[in-house]
N, C-alpha and C positions, 0 to 999 in steps of 0.2 A: 504494500500500500504506500502511495506517495504522500508523505506527511506535509509536503509543501503545498499540495493542492487542498488537502483536508487536514488542517492542523488539529492536533489533539486538543480536546477540551481541557482548559486549565484545571488542575486538581487542587484541592484544598491543602493537601499535605504532599510532601515528596515521597513519603513511605507510609504504608498502612499496616505496619507491624508494631505500633506503639503500645497497643493494649489489646485485650480480647475483643473489644468492640470495633476496633479500627477496620478489620476486614469487612465488617457489616457496612460501615460508612463508605468504604471504597467500592463495594458492590452497589450500594444505593446510588452513589455518584454516577455510575455508568448507566443506570436505568432510570434515574430521576429525570423528570421532565413531564410536562402535562400530557404529552401524546406518546411517549416512548413505550409505555406498557401496552397500549392499544396497537401500536405499530408492530411490536414483537408478537402480540397475540394473533393478529391477522396474518402475519407471515409464517406462523407455526405450521400451517398446512398447505400453503400456496406460495408460489413465486408470483409476485404481483407487479404490474406496471404502476407508475406514479398515480395516474388518475383512478385506477382501480383501488389503490390503497387509500387515496383521499376520500373516495365515496364510502368505503367501509369504515374509516375512522370517524367521519361525520363532519362536525362543524369546524374542523381545523382549516386554517388559512394555508394557501400554497407556500407562503414564506415560512410559516412555523413548521410545516411538514418537511420542507426542504432542509431547514436548520436541524431538526431533530434526526432526520435520516443521515445527514452528514456527520453528526455527533456519534450516532450509533455505528456508522461505517468507520469513523476514526478510532472507536473503541473496539473494533473487530467483531461486532455483534451482527451487523448487517453487511451483506455483499451487494454491490452495485455493479451490474453488468450492462455495458453500453454496446449496442449493435450498430455497425456502420451502415445504416439504411436511411432512406429518405421516405417519410419523416423519421427523425431519430427515435430509436426504441431503447428504453432503459428498463431493466428488470431488477427488482429487489427481492432478496431472499435472505434467510438466516444463515450465518456461518455455523461451523461446528460449535463455536463459543456461544452463539445465539441460541442454537438448539439446546444447549445445556441449561438454558433458562426455562425450558418447557415446564418442568415441575414447579418452579417458583411462580410462573405466571398462572398456571392452573390452580395452585394453592391460593394465590391472591383472588382469582375468580371465585373459587369456592367460598373463601372468607367473605368476599363482597356479597355473595348470595345469602350467606348465613347472617350477615351483619349489615343490612341495608342502612343507608343514611336516613336519618329522620327528618 
C-alpha cells in the first residue's frame, strides 16, 4: 500500500503496549468513526462498488464515505481495487485483517439488538 497516497490516520499514542487497556484503545482507533462499523458490516459478505456501499450505508455523504474508506484502507482493513475501464470501476472488499473483525462486528450487532437505544 502506498502511504503517500493514503497517509495513515494519526494515532493517539506511538505504542499501544502501555497497559492492559491500550490494545483495546488501539483496536477502537482503527474502527472508530461514524460509518466504519457499517462499512465493515456491509463488506463482510460482498465486494461492493462505491455507490452500492453508499446506498447500503444510508445517509452518509460521499465525502464522509470516501474519508472513512481511505482510513480503513490505510489501516489495512479494506482493499480498494481500481479497474482501468471507462467509466472507472472501483471495488471495495475486506482484507484478511478486515475479515478478522467479523466476530467483533457480529457481536456488536447482537449487542445492539439486545440493547436498543431508548
